[in-house]
C-alpha positions as CSV (number, residue, x, y, z in Angstrom):
1,M,-0.6,-36.5,-24.9
2,I,-1.9,-33.4,-24.9
3,N,0.4,-30.1,-24.4
4,L,-1.2,-28.1,-22.0
5,S,1.6,-25.9,-20.4
6,W,0.2,-22.8,-21.8
7,E,-3.4,-23.4,-20.3
8,L,-1.7,-23.8,-16.9
9,L,0.6,-21.2,-17.2
10,F,-2.3,-18.9,-17.6
11,A,-4.2,-20.2,-14.9
12,V,-1.9,-20.3,-12.6
13,G,-1.2,-16.7,-13.3
14,A,-4.8,-15.6,-13.0
15,A,-4.8,-17.4,-9.3
16,L,-1.7,-15.4,-8.5
17,L,-3.3,-12.2,-9.8
18,G,-6.7,-13.1,-8.1
19,A,-4.6,-13.7,-4.7
20,A,-2.6,-10.5,-5.0
21,I,-5.9,-8.6,-5.7
22,I,-7.7,-10.2,-2.9
23,F,-4.6,-9.4,-0.4
24,G,-4.5,-5.6,-1.5
25,L,-8.3,-5.2,-0.2
26,V,-7.7,-7.2,3.0
27,R,-4.7,-4.9,3.5
28,Y,-6.7,-1.8,2.6
29,Y,-10.0,-2.4,4.6
30,R,-8.1,-3.3,7.7
31,R,-5.9,0.0,7.7
32,D,-5.6,2.0,10.6
33,R,-7.9,5.0,9.7
34,R,-7.0,6.9,12.3
35,N,-3.5,7.5,10.5
36,D,-5.3,8.7,7.3
37,A,-5.0,12.6,8.7
38,V,-1.5,12.5,9.6
39,T,-0.5,10.8,6.5
40,E,-2.2,13.2,4.6
41,A,-1.2,16.1,6.6
42,A,2.6,14.9,6.1
43,T,2.1,14.3,2.7
44,R,0.7,18.1,1.9
45,E,3.8,19.3,3.8
46,E,6.2,17.6,1.8
47,Y,4.8,18.7,-1.3
48,L,4.2,22.5,-0.4
49,H,7.4,22.6,1.7
50,P,10.1,20.1,1.0
51,D,12.8,21.7,2.9
52,R,10.7,22.1,5.9
53,Y,9.0,18.6,5.9
54,E,12.8,17.2,6.0
55,R,13.2,18.8,9.7
56,S,9.5,18.1,10.7
57,E,9.3,14.3,9.2
58,D,10.1,12.8,12.6
59,Q,7.0,14.5,14.2
60,Y,4.4,13.0,11.6
61,R,6.4,9.6,12.4
62,D,5.6,10.0,16.0
63,K,2.0,10.8,15.7
64,A,1.2,7.8,13.4
65,R,0.0,4.7,15.1
66,P,1.8,1.7,14.3
67,T,0.1,-0.9,12.2
């Protein structure tokens, strides 16, 4: 009997990696693009003014639409 454990492990790993990539692509293309402007503004605020962002974080969260 031929030992195929490594070959089977590689095939299963490749299948899992492919499934993860497909899952990520589907999530990326089905995202709500209306939130992009809000998240960009929040990120910019967090990097430029981290002390002020702590107070305004809830405002940005309220502007974002739930997905």
